[in-house]
N, CA and C of each residue as an Amber inpcrd file, in Angstrom:
protein
   762
  62.8430000   4.9120000  21.7210000  63.2620000   4.9590000  22.5850000
  62.1450000   6.6140000  23.2610000  62.4900000   6.9550000  24.3680000
  61.4350000   8.2970000  25.0300000  62.4710000   9.1710000  24.8410000
  61.2420000  10.7170000  24.1800000  61.5400000  11.3370000  24.5870000
  62.1110000  11.9920000  25.6660000  62.8230000  12.7760000  26.2460000
  62.7740000  13.1970000  27.8850000  62.9140000  14.1360000  27.7240000
  61.3850000  14.0680000  28.9600000  60.3170000  14.5450000  29.0850000
  61.2070000  15.8370000  30.0090000  62.1140000  16.0640000  30.3640000
  62.7450000  17.0900000  31.2510000  63.2740000  17.7760000  30.3300000
  62.9130000  18.0140000  28.8530000  63.4870000  19.1600000  27.8390000
  62.6510000  19.9920000  27.3490000  61.4100000  20.8410000  28.1250000
  60.6730000  21.6770000  27.1870000  60.9770000  22.5960000  26.4970000
  60.2570000  22.3480000  25.5570000  60.8890000  23.6330000  24.0680000
  60.1110000  25.1470000  24.5100000  60.8620000  26.1760000  25.0370000
  60.7630000  27.0090000  25.5330000  60.0370000  28.4050000  24.1120000
  59.1130000  27.7300000  23.8870000  58.1830000  28.6780000  22.6740000
  57.0810000  29.5410000  22.7640000  57.6820000  30.3910000  22.6990000
  56.9950000  32.5510000  23.2720000  56.0620000  32.5570000  22.6200000
  54.4660000  32.4890000  22.3860000  53.5880000  32.8520000  21.7380000
  53.2070000  34.0840000  22.5480000  53.4370000  34.6770000  23.1090000
  53.0260000  36.4680000  23.8570000  52.3430000  36.9550000  23.1760000
  52.3130000  37.2370000  21.6560000  51.2450000  37.5100000  21.2610000
  49.5560000  37.6960000  21.1000000  49.5990000  35.6000000  21.0250000
  48.8030000  35.4290000  20.9930000  47.9680000  35.3040000  22.1780000
  48.4590000  35.4770000  23.6020000  48.4070000  35.2080000  24.9580000
  47.9070000  36.1350000  25.6710000  48.6450000  37.7680000  24.8720000
  48.2470000  38.7360000  25.8320000  47.7000000  39.8050000  25.1900000
  47.0310000  39.6580000  24.2620000  46.5580000  40.1500000  23.2620000
  44.8750000  39.6670000  23.0760000  44.6820000  41.1620000  23.5960000
  42.3650000  41.5140000  24.0470000  41.9530000  39.9810000  23.0050000
  40.7850000  39.2650000  23.6360000  40.3720000  38.4660000  22.8030000
  38.9640000  38.7600000  22.6290000  37.8110000  38.6040000  22.2590000
  36.9490000  38.5080000  22.1540000  35.9070000  38.6730000  23.8080000
  34.7590000  39.3890000  24.0230000  34.0740000  39.3060000  24.8890000
  33.6370000  38.5380000  25.4190000  33.2990000  37.6290000  23.9900000
  32.5110000  36.4640000  23.8420000  33.5280000  35.7470000  24.4670000
  34.8790000  35.4700000  24.4950000  34.9220000  33.8020000  24.7370000
  35.2050000  32.9170000  25.1810000  34.8970000  31.4960000  24.6680000
  34.3880000  30.4630000  25.5210000  35.6540000  29.5650000  25.5670000
  35.3200000  28.5870000  26.4500000  36.3520000  27.8460000  27.2600000
  36.4750000  26.6160000  26.9240000  36.8660000  26.3300000  25.9730000
  36.8400000  24.6160000  24.9260000  37.8360000  24.0840000  25.5190000
  39.0740000  24.2810000  26.2180000  39.9620000  23.4320000  27.3340000
  39.2220000  21.9220000  28.1170000  38.6780000  20.5880000  28.0600000
  38.1030000  20.2080000  29.0660000  38.9580000  20.1430000  30.0450000
  39.9380000  20.0870000  30.5980000  40.4140000  19.8660000  31.7530000
  39.9560000  21.2260000  32.6080000  39.2420000  22.5740000  32.3020000
  38.5810000  23.1940000  32.4570000  36.9210000  22.7330000  32.7060000
  36.9800000  22.7310000  31.4870000  35.0820000  22.8830000  32.1090000
  34.0680000  21.0900000  32.1120000  34.7420000  20.6660000  32.7470000
  33.9700000  19.1420000  33.3830000  33.5910000  19.8440000  34.7710000
  33.6500000  20.8540000  35.1350000  33.3210000  21.0420000  36.1140000
  33.2110000  20.9830000  37.4590000  34.8640000  20.4010000  37.7720000
  35.1780000  19.6720000  39.6880000  36.2650000  21.1810000  40.0930000
  36.4860000  20.8440000  40.7310000  37.1040000  22.1850000  41.3280000
  38.5220000  21.8800000  40.8600000  38.9770000  23.8060000  40.6800000
  39.5320000  24.0710000  39.4760000  39.6500000  23.3280000  38.2430000
  38.0880000  22.6400000  38.2790000  38.4460000  22.0480000  36.0300000
  38.0940000  20.6910000  36.4120000  39.2710000  19.7460000  37.0270000
  39.9330000  18.6220000  37.1330000  40.1880000  17.8780000  38.2440000
  39.5250000  18.3480000  39.1710000  39.7990000  17.4680000  40.4540000
  39.0180000  16.9290000  41.4810000  38.3620000  16.3240000  41.0670000
  37.4260000  15.4810000  42.0960000  37.7240000  15.3140000  43.2890000
  37.0930000  15.9860000  44.5810000  37.3920000  17.1580000  45.8550000
  36.8090000  16.7490000  46.7500000  36.6040000  15.4730000  47.6840000
  35.7040000  15.3200000  48.4280000  36.1960000  15.1760000  50.3840000
  36.5240000  16.2510000  50.0600000  37.2030000  16.4230000  51.3690000
  37.0330000  17.6880000  51.7940000  37.4150000  17.9830000  53.1970000
  36.5510000  19.4090000  53.1710000  38.1670000  20.6770000  53.2190000
  39.2120000  19.8510000  53.3640000  40.3270000  20.5630000  53.4500000
  41.7500000  20.6650000  52.3700000  41.4790000  19.7360000  51.7660000
  41.9050000  19.3000000  50.5740000  43.6360000  19.3590000  50.3440000
  44.1900000  18.6760000  51.3820000  45.2750000  18.7640000  51.9870000
  46.0530000  17.1370000  51.0640000  45.7040000  16.7100000  50.2110000
  46.7640000  15.2130000  50.7400000  47.8880000  15.3950000  50.3320000
  48.5320000  16.5080000  49.4970000  49.9520000  16.1280000  49.5060000
  51.0910000  16.1430000  50.7590000  50.6550000  16.7630000  51.4100000
  51.9800000  16.1390000  52.9500000  51.0800000  15.0590000  53.5200000
  49.4720000  14.5820000  53.6600000  49.3890000  13.2000000  54.3130000
  49.5240000  12.4940000  53.3190000  50.5370000  11.4850000  54.4050000
  50.9340000   9.9730000  53.8730000  50.1760000   8.8540000  53.7230000
  49.1780000   9.0150000  54.0850000  48.2340000   8.5530000  54.4390000
  47.3730000   8.2810000  53.0910000  46.9900000   9.6430000  52.0760000
  47.2380000   9.8980000  51.1020000  47.7160000   9.4820000  49.4620000
  48.7410000   8.7370000  50.2560000  49.9000000   8.0690000  48.8080000
  49.2800000   6.8700000  49.2290000  49.6510000   5.9970000  47.9180000
  49.5310000   5.3940000  47.3300000  50.2770000   4.2720000  47.9480000
  49.2720000   2.8850000  48.6400000  50.1800000   2.2350000  49.3440000
  51.5120000   1.2560000  49.0380000  52.8520000   0.6610000  49.0360000
  53.9140000   0.3630000  48.7010000  54.0140000   1.3280000  47.0240000
  53.7630000   2.4420000  47.0260000  53.4480000   3.0000000  45.3470000
  52.9300000   2.0470000  43.8530000  51.9240000   1.0330000  44.3780000
  51.8170000   0.3180000  43.5230000  49.7580000   0.9820000  43.6260000
  49.8760000   1.8700000  41.8650000  48.5360000   2.0790000  41.6610000
  47.6170000   0.6210000  40.9520000  46.2890000   0.7440000  41.7350000
  45.4350000  -0.4380000  40.3160000  44.7950000   0.3200000  39.7570000
  44.4550000  -0.0410000  38.7210000  43.2150000   0.1300000  37.9340000
  42.3830000  -0.4980000  37.0150000  41.3790000  -0.0040000  36.6320000
  40.5000000  -0.5790000  36.0820000  40.1160000  -0.2070000  34.3980000
  40.8450000  -0.2270000  33.7660000  40.6650000  -0.0940000  32.3920000
  38.7030000   0.2750000  31.7960000  37.8050000   0.8670000  31.5210000
  36.5100000   0.6410000  31.3920000  36.5460000   0.1830000  29.2590000
  36.2650000  -0.8080000  28.3340000  36.5460000  -1.0100000  27.2650000
  35.2560000  -0.7850000  26.9660000  34.0080000  -0.5720000  27.8180000
  33.1520000  -0.0300000  27.2060000  32.9720000   1.2490000  26.4140000
  34.7630000   1.7550000  26.8800000  34.9380000   3.4050000  26.1190000
  35.9930000   3.8790000  25.4890000  36.3730000   2.8380000  25.3410000
  38.0410000   3.1560000  24.4210000  38.2520000   1.7060000  23.8540000
  38.8130000   2.0290000  22.9700000  38.9850000   0.3930000  21.9570000
  41.0690000   0.7150000  21.9060000  41.2750000  -0.3750000  20.9510000
  43.3420000  -0.4270000  21.5530000  43.5040000  -0.2620000  21.5130000
  43.5550000   1.2770000  20.5390000  44.7410000   2.4440000  20.4020000
  44.5540000   2.9580000  21.4410000  43.4430000   3.9240000  22.2200000
  43.0800000   4.4340000  22.7540000  44.0480000   4.0850000  24.5300000
  42.7560000   2.7390000  24.5990000  43.4720000   1.8550000  25.6640000
  45.1230000   1.8600000  26.2210000  45.6330000   1.3100000  24.8850000
  47.5120000   2.0660000  24.8280000  48.1800000   3.0470000  24.4590000
  47.4090000   4.1110000  24.7090000  47.5020000   6.0010000  24.5760000
  47.5580000   5.6140000  26.6070000  46.5160000   5.5250000  26.6630000
  46.6180000   5.3430000  28.5620000  47.7690000   4.4470000  29.2610000
  47.8000000   3.2550000  28.9940000  48.3490000   2.9570000  29.0980000
  50.5780000   3.2410000  29.3250000  50.6330000   3.3840000  28.3310000
  51.4940000   4.5500000  27.3210000  51.9760000   5.6990000  28.6380000
  50.9540000   7.0090000  29.2970000  50.7530000   7.4400000  29.6510000
  51.3930000   7.2930000  31.5200000  50.7330000   6.1860000  32.1660000
  51.1840000   4.8820000  33.0770000  52.4680000   4.9160000  33.3520000
  53.0490000   4.5240000  31.9900000  54.3780000   4.0930000  31.1280000
  55.3280000   5.1820000  31.7550000  54.7950000   6.2260000  30.9160000
  56.5050000   7.7890000  31.4390000  56.2760000   8.0640000  32.8980000
  54.9450000   8.2430000  33.4380000  55.5690000   7.9080000  35.3140000
  56.5060000   6.9930000  35.6490000  56.2710000   5.4930000  35.0060000
  56.6290000   4.3480000  35.7610000  58.8190000   4.1030000  35.8660000
  58.7420000   5.5300000  34.3880000  59.9870000   5.4730000  33.6400000
  60.5940000   6.4720000  34.3700000  59.9000000   7.3650000  34.8680000
  60.7570000   8.3380000  35.9550000  60.9210000   7.8420000  37.6110000
  60.0080000   6.8860000  37.5250000  59.9710000   6.8550000  39.2750000
  59.8040000   5.7080000  39.9780000  59.4410000   5.1800000  40.8560000
  59.1830000   3.7600000  41.4250000  57.4890000   3.6370000  41.7020000
  57.0310000   4.1540000  40.4960000  55.3660000   4.4750000  41.3420000
  55.1580000   3.0030000  40.2180000  54.0530000   2.1100000  40.5400000
  53.7830000   1.1580000  39.4310000  51.9980000   1.0400000  39.0220000
  51.6020000   0.8410000  38.4410000  50.7910000   0.5630000  37.7090000
  50.6020000  -1.0540000  37.5950000  49.6060000  -1.5810000  38.5360000
  49.0640000  -2.2090000  38.0670000  47.1650000  -2.2340000  37.8610000
  46.7060000  -3.6690000  36.5950000  45.6770000  -3.8980000  36.0190000
  45.4680000  -4.6740000  37.3730000  43.5040000  -4.0440000  38.2910000
  43.2800000  -4.6070000  39.2670000  42.6230000  -6.1710000  39.1240000
  42.9480000  -6.7420000  40.1220000  42.2210000  -8.2910000  40.6520000
  40.8250000  -7.7170000  40.4800000  39.5590000  -8.9320000  40.4300000
  37.8830000  -8.9200000  40.5940000  38.0290000  -8.6500000  42.3750000
  38.8210000  -9.6380000  42.6680000  38.9510000  -8.5910000  44.6950000
  39.7890000  -7.5760000  44.8610000  40.3430000  -7.2480000  44.2750000
  40.7860000  -5.3910000  43.9470000  40.0490000  -4.5580000  45.5170000
  40.2320000  -4.5760000  46.3790000  39.4990000  -3.3070000  46.8900000
  39.1370000  -1.6400000  46.6340000  40.4110000  -1.4720000  46.5480000
  40.5580000  -0.0300000  46.1370000  41.4230000   0.3760000  44.4900000
  40.5710000   0.7390000  43.3020000  41.7260000   0.9920000  42.2410000
  41.1030000   2.1390000  41.5060000  41.6330000   2.4810000  40.7500000
  40.7430000   3.5300000  40.0800000  40.1800000   3.2840000  38.8700000
  38.9300000   3.6770000  38.7630000  38.3640000   3.4470000  37.2960000
  38.3620000   4.6360000  36.7170000  38.4820000   3.8760000  34.9400000
  39.2110000   4.3640000  34.3020000  38.4630000   4.4850000  33.4820000
  37.3160000   5.4710000  33.1440000  36.0400000   5.6010000  31.9980000
  36.4750000   6.8240000  31.0390000  35.2630000   7.5670000  29.6780000
  35.6240000   8.7080000  29.3180000  34.6080000   8.6400000  28.9780000
  33.8270000   9.0480000  30.2980000  32.8330000   9.7810000  29.4980000
  32.9290000  11.0580000  28.7960000  31.7600000  11.5890000  28.6040000
  31.7480000  12.9420000  27.6790000  31.7200000  14.6960000  28.3800000
  32.0610000  14.5980000  29.6520000  32.3110000  15.5070000  30.1260000
  33.7400000  16.1430000  30.6310000  34.8890000  15.6280000  29.9050000
  36.2210000  15.9620000  30.2830000  37.0950000  15.6400000  30.5390000
  37.7510000  15.9590000  31.1520000  39.3810000  15.1700000  31.9210000
  39.7910000  15.0220000  32.9860000  38.9910000  14.2960000  34.2830000
  38.8340000  14.7010000  35.5850000  39.9570000  14.0320000  36.6330000
  40.0820000  13.7320000  38.1630000  40.7830000  12.7150000  38.1980000
  40.3960000  13.5940000  39.9560000  40.2850000  12.1130000  40.9170000
  40.1910000  12.3520000  42.4480000  41.6280000  13.0690000  42.5660000
  41.7560000  13.2080000  44.3050000  43.3970000  13.2540000  44.2450000
  43.8660000  12.4070000  45.1740000  44.7750000  12.0300000  45.4340000
  44.9750000  10.6100000  46.4380000  44.7500000   9.9670000  46.0380000
  45.1060000   9.1410000  47.4240000  44.7890000   7.4620000  47.9300000
  43.2310000   7.8630000  48.7250000  42.6830000   6.5650000  48.3990000
  41.0090000   7.0130000  48.7190000  40.7420000   5.8890000  49.2360000
  41.4220000   4.4820000  49.2010000  41.5440000   3.5870000  50.1280000
  39.8680000   3.1740000  49.4930000  39.1620000   2.8710000  48.2950000
  38.3920000   2.4620000  48.2050000  38.5080000   2.9660000  45.7690000
  37.2800000   2.7210000  45.6220000  37.2660000   2.5560000  44.1130000
  36.8170000   4.1550000  43.6630000  37.9000000   4.2090000  43.0280000
  37.7250000   6.0370000  42.7430000  37.6490000   7.1420000  41.7890000
  37.8090000   7.7950000  40.7820000  37.4780000   8.3330000  39.4280000
  38.6030000   8.5410000  38.6470000  38.6900000   8.9350000  37.9040000
  39.4500000   9.8340000  36.2300000  38.9770000   9.1710000  35.4090000
  38.3150000  10.1960000  34.7600000  37.7910000  10.5040000  33.8390000
  38.2160000  11.0040000  32.2560000  38.1800000  10.4020000  30.9490000
  39.1140000  10.6860000  29.9210000  38.0680000  10.8360000  28.9580000
  37.6770000  11.5070000  28.4600000  37.2000000  11.8050000  27.6740000
  37.8730000  11.1630000  26.5130000  36.9130000  10.5930000  24.6920000
  37.5800000  10.0050000  24.8400000  37.8150000  11.4820000  23.1780000
  39.1210000  11.8230000  22.8390000  39.1780000  12.3520000  21.9420000
  39.8240000  11.3690000  21.0670000  40.5890000  11.6370000  19.6870000
  41.7190000  11.3030000  19.2780000  42.4760000  11.5000000  19.1220000
  43.4240000  11.0210000  19.0160000  44.7310000  10.6210000  20.0720000
  45.5610000  11.3570000  19.4520000  46.8450000  12.1060000  20.8400000
  47.4570000  13.3960000  20.8580000  46.4410000  14.3250000  20.7550000
  45.2490000  14.7090000  21.2140000  44.4210000  15.6930000  21.2050000
  43.4730000  16.0040000  22.3190000  42.8440000  16.5670000  22.8850000
  42.2810000  17.0000000  23.6230000  42.5150000  16.1170000  24.9930000
  41.9330000  15.3150000  25.7960000  42.1730000  14.4820000  26.4500000
  42.8340000  14.1540000  26.7130000  43.3760000  13.5360000  25.1340000
  44.2180000  12.6290000  24.7320000  45.7380000  12.4740000  24.0180000
  45.2100000  13.6500000  24.8420000  47.0080000  14.7220000  24.5500000
  48.0030000  13.6330000  25.5320000  49.1020000  12.6980000  25.4670000
  50.1980000  11.8790000  26.4040000  49.8810000  13.0410000  27.7220000
  50.0390000  14.2480000  27.5430000  50.9080000  15.0010000  28.8130000
  49.4450000  15.6400000  29.5100000  48.4010000  15.6310000  28.8210000
  47.2720000  15.2270000  30.2410000  46.8590000  14.3110000  30.6230000
  47.0300000  13.2590000  29.9660000  46.9730000  11.8490000  30.7440000
  47.7390000  11.5970000  31.7390000  49.1000000  12.0750000  31.4170000
  49.6910000  11.6570000  32.5840000  49.4910000  13.5840000  34.1960000
  49.4610000  14.1750000  33.2280000  48.7350000  15.4750000  33.9620000
  47.6360000  15.0750000  35.5770000  46.5070000  14.7700000  34.2860000
  45.7260000  13.5290000  35.3030000  46.1550000  12.6950000  36.1210000
  46.4950000  11.6860000  35.6690000  47.2870000  10.7420000  36.6580000
  48.3950000  11.5140000  37.8700000  48.7160000  11.6300000  37.9310000
  50.1450000  13.2870000  38.6760000  48.5440000  13.2750000  40.4390000
  47.3290000  14.2490000  39.2620000  46.4090000  14.2230000  40.4060000
  46.1680000  13.2110000  41.3420000  45.7800000  11.8780000  40.6140000
  45.7490000  10.6380000  41.1400000  46.4120000  10.0740000  42.3610000
  47.8490000  10.5940000  41.8150000  49.1380000  10.2860000  43.3000000
  49.3470000  11.0750000  43.8070000  47.9950000  11.8150000  44.1040000
  48.0220000  13.5210000  45.2580000  48.8390000  15.0200000  44.3730000
  48.8940000  15.1410000  43.8100000  49.1730000  16.3470000  43.6530000
  48.2510000  17.5030000  42.7770000  48.3350000  18.7520000  43.0680000
  47.2520000  19.3200000  43.1910000  47.9190000  20.5450000  41.9130000
  47.5510000  21.6250000  41.0060000  47.9570000  22.7660000  40.9310000
  49.1480000  23.6670000  40.6160000  49.9130000  23.8420000  40.3740000
  51.3180000  24.3130000  40.5880000  50.9180000  25.8990000  40.7510000
  49.9400000  26.9660000  40.0870000  49.5270000  28.1060000  40.0530000
  49.0460000  28.1700000  41.0190000  48.6660000  27.4080000  42.2030000
  47.8020000  27.9010000  43.4370000  49.1890000  27.2070000  45.1440000
  49.9120000  27.2150000  44.6380000  51.3290000  27.0730000  45.3980000
  50.7030000  28.4390000  46.9170000  51.7820000  27.8230000  47.7590000
  51.1700000  29.2770000  48.9640000  52.3050000  30.3480000  48.0530000
  53.5080000  29.9680000  47.6080000  54.8030000  30.8290000  47.0230000
  54.6520000  31.8480000  45.6550000  52.9240000  31.0300000  44.9890000
  52.9490000  31.9170000  43.4350000  52.7660000  33.2090000  43.1960000
  52.2960000  34.1640000  44.7170000  52.4500000  35.7460000  44.1340000
  53.7040000  36.1110000  44.0010000  55.1350000  35.9340000  43.9470000
  56.2230000  35.8160000  44.0850000  56.5820000  35.0230000  42.2660000
  55.8400000  34.8130000  41.7560000  55.3650000  34.1770000  40.1820000
  55.0660000  34.9330000  39.3960000  53.6630000  34.7250000  39.5620000
  52.2760000  35.3270000  39.0380000  51.6000000  36.5940000  39.6970000
  51.0610000  36.7850000  39.2850000  50.2230000  38.0680000  39.1040000
  48.2690000  37.2740000  38.9050000  48.0400000  37.3310000  39.6520000
  46.6550000  36.4490000  39.1510000  45.8640000  37.9880000  38.6880000
  45.2750000  37.5660000  37.7590000  44.0350000  39.5510000  37.1630000
  42.9740000  39.1680000  37.2270000  42.1430000  39.1640000  38.8840000
  41.4550000  38.8800000  39.9100000  39.4230000  39.5000000  38.0570000
  40.3300000  40.3960000  37.5270000  38.9830000  40.7800000  37.0630000
  38.5970000  40.5470000  35.7940000  39.4700000  39.3020000  35.2640000
  39.9280000  38.9100000  34.2670000  38.9750000  36.6620000  34.6500000
  38.6410000  36.8420000  35.3970000  37.8310000  35.2910000  35.5980000
  36.3960000  35.4590000  36.0580000  36.5510000  34.6660000  35.1540000
  34.6340000  34.2330000  35.3610000  34.0490000  34.2530000  36.3320000
  32.4620000  34.7750000  36.5470000  31.7760000  34.8370000  38.0160000
  31.9130000  33.5060000  38.2060000  32.3540000  33.4350000  40.1240000
  31.6380000  32.0690000  40.5660000  33.2910000  31.1830000  40.3290000
  34.1720000  30.8920000  39.8750000  35.2900000  30.9910000  39.5480000
  36.4570000  31.2370000  40.2500000  36.5380000  32.4570000  41.3020000
  37.8160000  32.9810000  41.8980000  38.2200000  31.7110000  43.2060000
  37.4790000  31.1400000  43.1760000  37.6740000  30.4220000  44.7890000
  38.8280000  29.0420000  43.5190000  39.3870000  29.3450000  42.5280000
  39.7900000  28.4790000  41.8880000  40.8250000  28.8800000  42.4540000
  40.9880000  30.4390000  41.9070000  42.1420000  30.6870000  42.3270000
  43.0380000  30.9440000  43.6530000  42.9440000  30.2330000  44.7010000
  42.8750000  30.3380000  46.0070000  44.4600000  29.5900000  46.4040000
  45.0550000  30.1500000  47.1120000  45.8280000  29.7920000  47.5970000
  46.3620000  28.4470000  48.2720000  46.9120000  27.4650000  48.1330000
  47.3750000  26.3190000  48.7900000  47.7640000  27.1100000  50.2610000
  47.8020000  26.2350000  51.5160000  47.9100000  26.0600000  52.5300000
  49.5870000  25.6060000  52.5910000  50.4600000  26.3140000  52.9090000
  51.8750000  25.8890000  53.1830000  51.9870000  24.7260000  54.8020000
  51.1060000  24.0870000  55.1440000  50.9700000  23.7150000  56.4400000
  50.5380000  22.6730000  55.4240000  49.8900000  22.6950000  54.6620000
  49.2410000  21.5440000  53.9750000  49.3600000  20.8160000  52.7800000
  50.2800000  21.4440000  51.6310000  50.4910000  21.2450000  50.2180000
  52.3440000  21.4360000  50.2720000  53.1760000  20.8720000  49.8120000
  54.6880000  20.6810000  50.1860000  54.8810000  21.0920000  48.8670000
  56.3890000  22.4660000  48.1810000  56.6180000  21.5740000  47.0460000
  58.0810000  21.0040000  47.3770000  58.2750000  20.0990000  48.4200000
  59.2680000  19.0870000  48.4210000  60.7270000  20.1730000  48.1090000
  60.7770000  21.0900000  48.7200000  61.8650000  21.9090000  48.3950000
  61.9820000  22.0550000  46.8510000  61.1780000  22.2160000  45.6560000
  61.1270000  22.7450000  44.5610000  60.8470000  23.8310000  44.5850000
  61.2460000  24.6780000  43.7550000  61.4200000  26.0620000  42.8380000
  60.2220000  25.7880000  42.2620000  59.3420000  27.2000000  41.7430000
  57.7600000  27.5890000  41.3350000  58.7640000  27.0320000  40.0010000
  58.0440000  26.4070000  39.1520000  57.3890000  25.7500000  38.4150000
  56.4710000  26.0930000  37.1590000  56.8860000  27.7220000  35.9140000
  56.4840000  27.7830000  35.0650000  56.0580000  26.6170000  34.0500000
  56.7690000  25.7100000  33.2690000  57.2670000  24.1840000  32.6150000
  56.2400000  23.6150000  33.7930000  55.4710000  23.8440000  34.7000000
  55.4740000  21.6730000  35.6350000  53.7530000  21.7500000  34.4460000
  53.6960000  20.0390000  33.7850000  52.9090000  19.8230000  33.7570000
  51.3170000  19.7930000  33.9550000  51.4220000  20.4560000  35.5130000
  50.4590000  20.8370000  36.5280000  49.7470000  22.2390000  36.8080000
  50.9410000  22.8440000  36.1350000  50.2420000  24.8020000  35.8540000
  49.3210000  24.7750000  34.8890000  48.5020000  25.1910000  34.7620000
  47.2110000  25.7610000  33.9860000  47.5810000  26.4860000  33.4830000
  47.1820000  27.0430000  31.3810000  47.7640000  27.8970000  31.0880000
  46.7470000  29.4800000  31.3340000  47.8190000  30.8800000  30.5300000
  47.4560000  31.7400000  31.2920000  46.0470000  32.4550000  31.3070000
  45.2870000  31.8590000  30.2020000  43.8510000  31.6140000  30.3670000
  43.0880000  31.0020000  31.1650000  43.4260000  30.7670000  31.9300000
  42.0840000  29.5230000  32.2520000  41.2970000  30.1670000  33.2600000
  40.2650000  29.9930000  32.9430000  39.0260000  30.6960000  33.2550000
  38.6550000  31.5420000  33.2080000  39.3750000  32.1430000  31.9470000
  38.8460000  33.9860000  31.8020000  37.1880000  33.7620000  31.3150000
  36.8570000  35.0800000  31.7610000  35.9360000  35.3550000  31.4050000
  35.5180000  36.1540000  29.7900000  37.3910000  37.0600000  29.3850000
  36.9790000  37.8820000  28.4040000  38.2800000  37.2240000  27.5920000
  39.0500000  36.2890000  27.4660000  40.0520000  35.8210000  26.8590000
  41.2810000  36.5230000  27.0130000  41.2960000  37.2690000  28.0000000
  42.6780000  37.7560000  28.6080000  43.1750000  37.0100000  29.3550000
  44.3690000  37.2510000  29.7290000  44.6530000  36.8100000  30.8320000
  44.7440000  36.3850000  32.5570000  44.3940000  35.1820000  32.8530000
  44.3030000  35.5380000  34.3640000  45.3600000  35.2430000  34.7750000
  46.4140000  34.3850000  34.3500000  47.6200000  33.7530000  35.1140000
  48.8050000  34.7080000  34.3800000  48.5430000  35.7800000  35.1210000
  50.4340000  36.5800000  34.3590000  51.6280000  36.4750000  34.9700000
  52.1710000  35.6860000  34.4550000  53.4460000  35.5230000  34.6690000
  54.7630000  36.8770000  35.1820000  55.0990000  36.5240000  36.6220000
  55.8260000  38.2820000  36.1900000  57.5770000  38.1270000  35.8020000
  57.5080000  36.9490000  35.0490000  58.4390000  36.4520000  34.5080000
  58.0750000  36.9050000  32.8700000  58.4520000  37.8650000  31.9420000
  57.4160000  37.9740000  30.3710000  58.3270000  35.9720000  29.5070000
  59.0940000  35.1720000  29.7770000  59.4590000  34.6650000  29.2650000
  59.0220000  33.1210000  29.3250000  58.4610000  32.9560000  30.7370000
  57.4160000  31.9820000  30.7400000  56.0030000  31.9690000  30.2760000
  55.1890000  32.8410000  29.3320000  54.1740000  33.1670000  28.9920000
  53.7030000  31.7450000  27.6930000  55.1000000  31.3240000  27.3960000
  55.3670000  30.1240000  26.0740000  55.4690000  29.1210000  27.0550000
  55.1960000  28.8880000  28.3610000  55.8120000  27.7790000  28.5020000
  54.4110000  26.8030000  29.4030000  54.0270000  28.1300000  29.9720000
  52.8480000  27.8480000  31.2200000  51.7640000  27.3540000  30.2040000
  50.7610000  26.1940000  31.4650000  50.2800000  25.3590000  30.9120000
  50.5710000  24.2840000  29.5880000  51.7490000  23.9040000  29.2610000
  52.4710000  23.0020000  28.4460000  51.6450000  21.6460000  29.0240000
  51.3930000  20.7600000  27.7990000  51.1550000  19.5650000  27.9700000
  52.2470000  18.5080000  26.7990000  53.4290000  18.6590000  26.8110000
  53.9680000  18.2660000  26.0180000  55.1760000  17.0120000  26.9880000
  54.5340000  17.0330000  28.1110000  55.1360000  15.8600000  29.3410000
  55.5370000  16.7190000  31.0280000  56.5040000  16.0560000  31.6530000
  56.8590000  16.1850000  32.4980000  57.9560000  16.9390000  33.1210000
  57.7690000  18.4250000  33.7460000  59.0460000  19.1790000  33.6310000
  60.2450000  18.0740000  35.1540000  61.7930000  18.4140000  34.7520000
  62.1870000  18.2870000  36.4690000  61.8620000  18.0680000  36.9680000
  61.1300000  19.2500000  37.5770000  60.6660000  19.9430000  38.6050000
  59.5510000  18.9160000  39.5780000  58.2680000  18.2850000  38.7310000
  57.5200000  17.5020000  38.3930000  58.0720000  16.0110000  38.5450000
  58.8770000  15.5970000  38.1390000  59.8300000  14.1390000  38.2610000
  60.5810000  14.2040000  39.1340000  61.1470000  15.0820000  40.0500000
  61.7560000  15.1160000  41.2780000  61.2590000  14.9900000  42.3540000
  59.4670000  15.7200000  42.5660000  58.6990000  16.1180000  43.8580000
  58.1000000  14.5740000  43.6140000  57.6690000  13.6860000  42.2700000
  56.6490000  12.5260000  42.7660000  57.5960000  11.5540000  43.2520000
  59.4700000  11.7730000  43.2190000  60.4020000  11.3580000  43.6410000
  60.0000000  10.5970000  44.9040000  60.0700000  12.0640000  45.1380000
  60.4980000  12.8330000  46.7870000  59.1860000  12.7950000  47.2910000
  58.0210000  12.4180000  47.2990000  56.9630000  12.6310000  47.9070000
  56.9650000  10.6880000  48.3440000  57.7190000  10.2480000  46.8200000
  57.0660000   8.9260000  47.4330000  58.2010000   7.9040000  47.2370000
  59.4480000   8.5970000  47.4150000  60.3740000   8.4620000  48.5960000
  61.2670000   7.2520000  47.0560000  60.9560000   7.7440000  46.1210000
  61.6750000   6.7330000  45.2130000  63.5320000   6.6080000  45.0360000
  64.0190000   5.9370000  45.1890000  65.5220000   5.7130000  45.0650000
  66.5250000   6.2310000  43.7610000  65.8010000   7.4760000  43.1460000
  66.1960000   7.5390000  41.8370000  66.5820000   9.2860000  42.1830000
  68.1640000   9.6900000  41.5020000  68.3250000  10.7270000  41.7360000
  68.6870000  10.9250000  39.7880000  67.6310000  12.4360000  39.5490000
  67.2140000  13.3520000  38.7410000  68.3490000  13.8540000  38.5010000
């Protein structure tokens, strides 16, 4: 039986998030250290407007994939498949192993440089990498696997939403030099919120100290109770599920 991913525990770790840390802060989150746009998104177009472009959605709601067995043992392979199953159980998205003659699919690798994915359907072989960690840690948290698969499906990060300034303050003074552009707001004409409110508990929201130069918060929520849920990777929120179903026109009411 699957634990509902719409029930996010609101454990508040205010002291650990708000307290100043060492100025020698070193980031070890594999979503942030891969070296791609916003840490984990492989962007190869200039306008980054995948969400509203229907041409970037997977045809017939089917995501074809190949898992490169050179990287993964059976238990890690099954964990990836479990992440796919989580998405299937709350939507009309289906994941299907690609045949030899399939022209477009997600090539799932386990290179050592972190967890990251291409964004949306690209009509070719595209990237999804998940560095091998012990199960339920690092890139192999189920929430991280789902996070990256949502990028594959065409979703961007929550904290860059067009209306984010009503919900968070971006503390530019704490951002690591050279990473400021990762906090730029998306154009509301390009990226759709699908009539959902800003969601601190989205599995696509980064933690409060993302890309911090000193360990202090770079994303400061305007609602204190949000501190404990920002950046959670326990699973999809109800809003995440609703957006996915709206985007792919799934006949599911949640």
